[in-house]
C-alpha positions in Angstrom: 0.0 0.0 0.0 1.5 3.3 -1.0 -0.4 5.6 1.4 -2.2 4.7 4.5 -4.2 7.2 6.6 -5.6 5.7 9.8 -7.9 7.4 12.4 -6.7 10.9 11.5 -8.0 13.8 13.6 -7.0 17.5 13.6 -8.2 19.6 16.5 -7.4 23.2 17.0 -7.5 25.3 20.2 -10.9 25.7 21.6 -11.7 22.0 20.8 -12.4 23.0 17.1 -12.5 19.6 15.3 -11.5 20.1 11.7 -10.8 16.5 10.7 -12.5 13.7 12.7 -11.4 10.0 12.4 -10.4 10.0 8.8 -9.4 6.7 7.2 -8.2 6.0 3.7 -5.8 3.6 2.0 -4.5 4.7 -1.5 -2.9 2.3 -4.0 -0.1 3.4 -6.3 -1.5 5.0 -9.5 -4.8 6.1 -8.0 -6.3 9.6 -8.6 -8.1 10.6 -5.4 -10.3 13.7 -5.2 -11.3 15.3 -1.9 -14.5 17.3 -2.3 -16.8 19.1 0.1 -18.1 22.4 1.1 -15.8 25.1 2.6 -14.6 24.0 6.0 -15.2 20.4 5.4 -11.6 19.5 6.2 -10.4 18.4 2.8 -7.4 20.8 2.5 -6.4 20.1 6.1 -6.4 16.4 5.5 -4.3 16.7 2.4 -1.7 19.0 4.1 -1.2 16.5 6.9 0.2 14.1 4.3 3.3 16.2 3.7 3.4 17.4 7.4 2.6 21.0 6.5 0.1 20.3 9.3 0.6 17.8 12.1 -2.3 15.5 12.9 -3.7 15.6 16.5 -4.3 11.8 16.4 -3.8 8.9 14.0 -1.1 7.8 11.7 0.0 8.4 8.1 2.3 5.9 6.4 4.0 6.1 3.0 5.3 2.7 1.7 4.7 1.4 5.2 6.8 4.1 7.0 5.2 6.4 9.5 5.8 10.0 8.3 6.4 11.2 11.9 9.6 9.2 11.7 10.7 11.1 8.6 12.6 14.4 8.3 9.8 16.8 7.2 12.0 18.6 4.7 13.1 15.4 3.1 9.5 14.1 3.1 8.3 17.2 1.2 11.0 16.8 -1.4 9.6 13.3 -2.1 6.0 14.7 -2.5 5.0 17.0 -5.4 2.8 19.9 -4.5 0.7 22.2 -6.7 -1.3 25.1 -5.3 -3.9 27.5 -6.8 -1.5 30.4 -7.3 1.1 28.2 -9.0 4.0 29.4 -6.8 6.5 29.8 -9.6 9.5 31.8 -8.4 9.4 35.0 -10.5 13.2 35.6 -10.3 14.0 32.2 -11.7 13.8 31.0 -15.2 11.4 28.2 -16.2 14.3 25.8 -16.3 15.3 26.8 -12.8 11.7 26.5 -11.6 11.2 23.1 -13.0 14.5 21.7 -11.6 14.2 23.3 -8.2 13.6 20.1 -6.3 16.0 18.0 -8.3 18.7 20.6 -7.5 17.9 20.2 -3.8 18.2 16.5 -4.3 21.8 17.0 -5.6 21.1 16.0 -9.2 23.9 16.9 -11.6 23.4 20.0 -13.8 23.3 17.8 -16.9 20.6 15.5 -15.5 18.6 18.6 -14.4 18.7 20.1 -17.9 17.7 16.8 -19.5 14.8 16.6 -17.0 13.7 20.1 -17.8 13.6 19.3 -21.5 11.6 16.2 -20.8 9.1 18.0 -18.6 8.4 21.0 -21.0 7.9 18.5 -23.8 5.3 16.8 -21.8 3.2 19.9 -21.7 3.6 20.8 -25.4 5.6 24.0 -24.8 8.7 24.9 -26.9 12.1 24.2 -25.4 13.2 27.8 -25.7 10.6 28.7 -23.0 13.0 27.1 -20.5 15.1 30.3 -20.6 12.2 32.6 -20.1 10.8 33.9 -16.8 7.3 33.2 -15.5 6.1 36.8 -16.3 6.8 36.1 -20.0 4.3 33.2 -20.0 0.5 33.3 -20.0 -1.4 32.1 -16.9 -2.3 28.8 -18.5 1.3 28.2 -19.5 2.5 29.0 -16.0 0.1 26.5 -14.6 1.4 23.9 -17.0 4.9 24.5 -15.7 3.6 24.3 -12.1 2.2 20.9 -12.9 5.3 19.4 -14.4 7.5 21.0 -11.7 5.6 18.8 -9.2 6.6 15.8 -11.4 10.2 16.8 -12.1 11.8 14.9 -9.2 9.8 11.7 -10.1 7.9 11.8 -6.8 5.3 9.0 -6.3 2.7 11.2 -4.7 1.5 14.5 -6.0 -0.7 16.8 -3.9 -2.8 19.4 -5.7 -4.8 22.0 -3.8 -7.6 23.5 -6.0 -4.9 24.2 -8.7 -7.3 25.4 -11.4 -9.8 27.3 -9.3 -8.8 30.8 -10.6 -8.6 29.9 -14.3 -11.2 30.4 -17.1 -13.3 27.4 -18.0 -11.5 26.6 -21.3 -8.0 26.8 -19.8 -9.2 24.8 -16.8 -10.6 22.0 -18.9 -7.3 21.8 -21.0 -5.3 21.5 -17.8 -7.6 18.9 -16.3 -7.0 16.9 -19.5 -3.3 17.4 -19.2 -3.2 16.4 -15.5 -5.2 13.2 -16.1 -3.1 12.3 -19.1 0.2 12.7 -17.2 -1.1 10.9 -14.2 -2.1 7.9 -16.2 0.9 7.9 -18.5 3.4 8.3 -15.6 1.5 6.1 -13.2 1.6 8.7 -10.4 -0.6 8.9 -7.4 -2.6 12.2 -7.1 -4.4 13.6 -4.1 -6.5 16.4 -5.5 -8.6 18.9 -3.5 -11.5 20.5 -5.3 -14.9 22.1 -4.6 -16.1 21.4 -8.2 -18.0 18.1 -8.6 -17.6 18.1 -12.4 -13.8 18.3 -11.9 -13.9 15.4 -9.4 -16.1 13.3 -11.7 -13.8 13.9 -14.6 -10.5 13.2 -12.9 -10.9 10.8 -10.0 -10.6 7.1 -9.8 -12.1 7.5 -6.3 -13.9 10.5 -4.7 -13.8 11.3 -1.0 -16.8 13.4 -0.1 -16.3 15.3 3.2 -18.5 17.4 5.5 -17.6 19.0 8.8 -14.4 17.0 9.0 -16.0 13.6 8.4 -15.9 11.2 5.4 -19.4 11.0 4.1 -18.7 8.7 1.1 -15.6 7.2 -0.5 -16.2 5.5 -3.9 -15.8 5.6 -7.6 -17.4 8.4 -9.6 -19.9 5.9 -11.1 -20.9 4.5 -7.8 -21.3 7.9 -6.2 -23.5 9.0 -9.1 -25.6 5.8 -8.9 -25.9 5.6 -5.2 -25.2 8.8 -3.2 -24.9 7.9 0.5 -27.3 10.6 1.7 -29.0 13.9 0.8 -25.8 15.9 1.4 -24.0 13.9 -1.3 -27.0 14.0 -3.7 -27.2 17.8 -3.3 -23.5 18.1 -3.9 -23.8 16.1 -7.1 -26.8 18.2 -8.3 -29.7 17.2 -10.5 -28.1 18.5 -13.7 -25.5 15.8 -13.7 -27.1 13.4 -16.0 -24.5 10.7 -16.5 -26.8 8.0 -15.1 -30.0 9.3 -16.8 -29.5 6.4 -19.3 -27.9 3.7 -17.2 -27.4 1.5 -20.3 -25.2 4.2 -21.9 -22.2 5.3 -19.9 -19.1 5.3 -22.1 -18.3 7.1 -25.3 -17.5 3.8 -27.0 -21.1 2.7 -26.7 -22.3 5.6 -28.9 -19.4 6.0 -31.2 -20.0 5.6 -34.9 -17.6 4.5 -37.7 -15.1 7.3 -38.6 -14.0 8.5 -42.0 -10.2 8.4 -42.1 -7.1 8.1 -44.3 -3.6 7.0 -43.7 -1.0 9.8 -43.4 1.2 8.4 -46.1 -1.5 8.6 -48.8 -1.4 11.5 -51.3 -3.5 14.6 -50.8 -5.3 13.9 -54.0 -6.4 10.6 -52.5 -7.8 12.4 -49.5 -9.9 14.6 -51.8 -11.4 11.5 -53.4 -12.3 10.0 -50.0 -13.9 13.3 -49.0 -16.0 13.5 -52.1 -17.1 9.9 -51.9 -18.0 10.1 -48.2 -19.5 13.6 -48.4 -17.4 15.0 -45.6 -15.2 18.1 -45.2 -12.6 16.7 -42.8 -10.8 13.5 -42.5 -9.1 11.9 -39.5 -5.6 10.8 -40.2 -4.0 7.6 -38.9 -0.7 5.8 -39.3 -0.4 2.3 -40.9 -1.3 0.8 -37.5 -4.5 2.9 -37.3 -3.2 5.1 -34.5 -4.7 8.6 -34.6 -2.2 11.2 -35.9 -4.2 14.3 -36.8 -6.9 15.8 -38.9 -7.0 17.3 -42.4 -9.6 19.8 -43.6 -11.0 20.5 -47.1 -9.4 24.0 -46.9 -5.9 22.4 -46.5 -6.5 19.9 -49.3 -7.8 22.6 -51.6 -4.3 24.2 -51.5 -2.3 21.1 -52.2 -4.4 18.5 -54.1 -2.6 19.2 -57.4 0.8 18.5 -55.7 2.5 15.3 -54.8 2.4 16.1 -51.1 1.3 13.5 -48.6 -1.5 13.9 -46.1 1.1 13.8 -43.3 2.7 17.0 -44.8 -0.5 19.1 -44.4 -2.4 17.6 -41.6 -3.1 19.4 -38.3 -1.4 17.3 -35.6 -3.4 19.0 -32.8 -6.6 17.0 -32.7 -8.8 16.6 -29.6 -9.9 13.1 -28.9 -11.3 11.0 -26.1 -10.8 7.4 -24.9 -13.5 4.9 -25.7 -13.8 4.3 -22.0 -14.4 7.9 -21.2 -17.8 8.6 -19.5 -20.5 10.3 -21.6 -20.7 13.3 -19.3 -17.1 14.4 -20.0 -17.6 14.3 -23.7 -20.9 16.2 -23.4 -19.2 19.0 -21.6 -16.4 19.2 -24.2 -18.7 19.3 -27.2 -21.5 21.4 -25.9 -19.4 23.9 -24.0 -16.5 24.2 -26.5 -18.4 23.9 -29.7 -16.9 20.7 -31.2 -19.1 19.1 -33.9 -17.6 15.7 -33.3 -14.7 14.1 -31.4 -12.5 11.2 -32.5 -12.5 8.1 -30.2 -9.4 6.0 -29.5 -8.7 2.9 -27.5 -6.0 2.5 -24.9 -3.4 1.9 -27.6 -4.2 5.2 -29.4 -6.0 3.4 -32.3 -8.9 5.2 -33.9 -12.0 3.2 -33.1 -14.8 5.7 -33.9 -16.2 9.2 -33.7 -18.9 10.6 -31.4 -21.0 13.5 -32.8 -22.5 16.5 -31.2 -26.0 15.5 -32.4 -25.7 12.1 -30.7 -24.7 13.5 -27.4 -27.3 16.3 -27.4 -30.0 13.7 -28.0 -28.8 11.7 -25.0 -28.9 14.7 -22.7 -32.1 16.0 -24.2 -33.9 12.7 -23.7 -32.6 12.5 -20.1 -33.9 16.0 -19.3 -37.3 15.5 -20.8 -37.7 11.7 -20.5 -39.0 11.2 -24.0 -37.9 11.2 -27.7 -38.5 14.4 -29.6 -41.5 14.0 -31.8 -40.0 16.3 -34.4 -38.2 14.0 -36.8 -36.0 16.8 -38.3 -32.4 17.2 -37.2 -32.8 19.9 -34.6 -29.7 19.1 -32.4 -28.5 22.7 -32.6 -31.9 24.0 -31.3 -31.6 21.4 -28.5 -28.1 22.5 -27.7 -29.3 26.1 -27.4 -31.9 25.0 -24.9 -29.4 23.0 -22.9 -26.9 25.8 -23.0 -29.6 28.2 -21.7 -30.6 25.7 -19.0 -26.9 25.3 -17.9 -26.5 29.1 -17.8 -29.6 29.5 -15.6 -28.3 27.2 -12.9 
């Protein structure tokens, strides 16, 4: 067991109980989200893990070792930590910020520089950003650096205290996707504090719901949505979260349809033929093993279809996609809130397995809201989306 928290309590002067008999075992590679109202004890619990706060009672063990037997400074260097205001040092370059903990751990300069290059590549920022200062980056870029800085020393546990709370919705969703991708790819264990149920549902492998210092429910997002422990949890979830409105449809793979695609080594003129025959204005691009590589539009093809260029030469490599095991609600949010007409679907190996359309997802949510099929046989998904968007804005 990577992390064991047993009978934790935190009591301040005046007998103010902030955390009351908290118990949780965390396996390596889990993504745990603490959620609750203000004052529920979620941040206090997380900060006891790296001894920023000392528990009044109970024990915390990492890899079987009681943290009270560890040097607190050395302990904190073994645990990544990301806070809402990022905490980048303004007088240090991005390279120096990323390698701050590795430097304290006596890594060589060469090893630190290589690590900085690896980390900035993970967040799709150019290498020359390493020599810039935080003030020269946007807020979202700074937050990306804050995330990889927490991973730079290869710590097993990463603590994140409402890291995206101050960001705009689009940047926030991008960073949520980044964090989840890095966590899964690097097999790190995240303890993530949030007040946003959508964020918890999207990111967590297990959610810990807290109120007045107590654990109310600890379970997977699916189980919490299906069976909230009490009215407090049900109210925290909210009636608008409709993932279980159709219990038989929970994953993207269940509603994906066959995609129209082309291999990247095919000529541009071939892509035009496929587009014409299939009556589409974009094509998804795969490699010979059917792994998704990008997307190509009719506008790009129009410029080059008389040349001998390959699709790989003109495709856009930045294509948003979802895993076939992603829950429907995540994809609904992305399409309806961000305006995607459709989203490619891939399996765990990155192979293109389908595509999920805006119209399909709108119909699922629409039916869940009103409980019946629309009598109008015309394709009115855009009208439905307007209704849903207005409903979402009214809440």
